[in-house]
N, C-alpha and C positions, 0 to 999 in steps of 0.2 A: 306159111312156110313154103307155099308153092307159087308165091308171087301174087300180083294184082289179079283180082277176080274180074274177068272181062267176058263180054258176050261172045258166044261162039267157042268158048273154051270147052274142051272135051270133058265129059263126065261132070258137068255143072249140076249140082243138086238143086232141088226146088228152093231150099232154104237160102241158097246163095244167089239165086236169080235176081232177087230184089236189089241186091247190092252190086250187080255186075255193071261195069263201065263200058261205054263205047270207046274202046282204046285198044291199041296193040298190046300184046303180051309184054309184061315186064316182070323180071325175077328179082332184081336187086332192090332191097328195101330202102336203102339210102336214095336211090334214084326215084323210087316210087314216091317217097315223102316229098322230095324236091319237085316232082311233077304234079302231084295231086294236091299238095299243101293241106293235109288233113288238120282238123281241129282236135281230134281225139286219136290216141293210140292205145289199143288194148292188146296186151300180150298174153296169150294162153297156150302157146305152142311149145313151151318148155325148151326154148332155144336161148341158152344163157348168153347175155351180152348182146342180144339182137338189136336193142336200142342203143346204137353207138353214140359216141360223142358228137359226131356230125349230125345225126338225126335229132338228138336232144337240142342242139344249138339251132337247127333249122326250125324245129317246133316252136322254140321261143321267139324266133324271128318272124314266123308267120302269125303267131297268136299272142295276144296280151296275156291270156291265162290258158296255156296249153293243158289239155287233160291227158295224163299219162298214167296208165294202169299197167304195172308189171306184175301180173297175177300168177305167173308160173311158180310152182314149187318143185323141189326145195330151193333154198337160197342160191345154190350153185346154178340153178336153171332160170333164175330171175332175169328178165330182159335188161334190167339195169338196177342199180342200187338206189336207195333214197338219196344218199349223198350225191351221187352222180347227177341224178335228176334235178335236185334242188340247186346245186351249185352251177350246173351248166345252163340252167334257165333263170339264173339270178333270183331264185326263190319264188318265181311266178307260177310254177307248175302246180296243177291240182293233181296230187299224186296218191296212188294207192298201190299196195303190193299184196301178193299172196303169202309171202314170207315175212316174218317179223324183222323190222329194222329199227336201230336205235334212233333217237332224235338227232337232228342235224342242226348245228349252229352255223349260221352264215357269217361271212366276214363283217357284216353290219352289226353282228351281235344277236340278231333275231334267231330264236330256236324254233324249228318246225318239227311237228310230230307226225310222222307218216302213218296213214291209216292202213290197217290190215284188212283187206276184203276177204273175210273168213266167215264160213257159215255158222261159226260159234255164236254170232250175233242173232242168228235166225232160229236154228232148230230147237234150242231149249225153250224159248217162249212159245213157239208154235206147238211143240209137243205138249207143253203144260196146258195151254189153252184148249187144245183138242181133247185131251184126256179129262180135263176138269169138267167140261160140259157135255162130254160124249158126243162130239160133233159127228154128224152123219157122213159128210163128204168133205174131203180136203180139196178145195178148188184152187185155181190160179189166183183168184181174188184174195185168198188167204195170204199169199206171198206178196202181193202188191200192197195189201194193208200193212203187212209186217215191215216192208220197206219204208212206208210212210211213217210208221211209229218210230222206227230207228232214226229216221231223219229228224223227227221232232225232238229227239233227245240230244241233238247236237246244238249246243248253245253258241251265241255270238263269240264268246271267249274261245270255245273250241275251234271255231272257224278262223279266228285270228291266229291260232297256233298251228294252222294248216291241217287240222283234223277233218276228215270226212265222216268219221264214225265217232260215237262216244267212247271214252276210254274203256278198255277192257275190264278194268277193275270195278266198273259200274254195271257189269253184265247181269247181275241179279235184278237190279232195278229195271234195266232195259227189258229183260225177259218178263218181269211182272207186268210192265206196260203192254207188251205184245199180247200176253195171255189174257189180260183184262179186256183188251179191245176185241180179241177173237170171241171171248165169252159173251160180251155185250152184243156183238153182231149176230152171234148164233141164236140168242134168245129173241132178238128182234126179227130175224128171218125164219124163225121156227125150225131151225136145223139142229138144235140141241136135243139130247135125249135124257139128260139128267134133270129130274123134277122133284120137288117144286123149284121154281126159278129162284135163285138167291137174290135178295133185295140189294145186298152190298156186294157187287162183283169183285171189287179189290180185296175185301176181306175174305171172300170165298176162295179166290185164287191163292192168297197168302196162306190160307189154312192147309193148302195142298203142296206147298213148296217144301222141298227137302232141305234140311240144314246139315251140313257136314261137321258142324262144331261139336266138340265133346264137352260134356259137363265137367267142371272142375271138382274132383273129389278130394283133393289134397290142398292144404293151405299153400299159399305162395311161398312161405318160408317155413321150413320144418326143422325143429330142433330135437335132437335125440334126447330122450329122458335121461336124467342123471343116473338112474339105476342101470340103464343099458350101457352107459359110458363106463361105469365101474366094472361091469362084467367084461367088456371088451378089454379094459386095461389089464385085468387079471389074466385073460387069455394071452395077451401080448407078453406078459412076464413069464 
């Protein structure tokens, strides 16, 4: 939001020093994109519409598969919409958003499903795995492992549909895989505190998964008893 990160810039934090350019200061994002020709744009500054039509077209001109992540929330703060991104890049962009967007059908008839980069893919499985085995410490490695497991759940068909993440309606299965991997690693690395070690890690994790389903206590079709119908008829009279 403050322009290109350059060396010599005032109040340059240590985290940004690695990415600082030997370049004069630039403030305009369109001009920066045209000058630097980036391969990836990641929007997290909550500036709605920051990825303009010109920027998206330029990204498509510079890259065969431009990576464009419009991660700001809510939708009104998104740097661009999925439709804008896909249509202005001729469907070549690798797109993810922080807000949910509907599938986009291109003039060619191809339908692309934008990925939502949301921590709902991460924290259920991580929490389940940590609690299940009583993990001693939650390290950065846990989240790298989680990212790898999520990526493994993306099939070739999903990729053809433009998805970067598995469909959200498979989140229970994804969470199970994450938790199972965390539990396996915890026992291998002796960082678990729940013993004895379960021989079947998947079954162990499944046994601790909460189900929000309610048992059906009534038949699907209920007919009033004839006697009750007669009483109702008398009351009506």
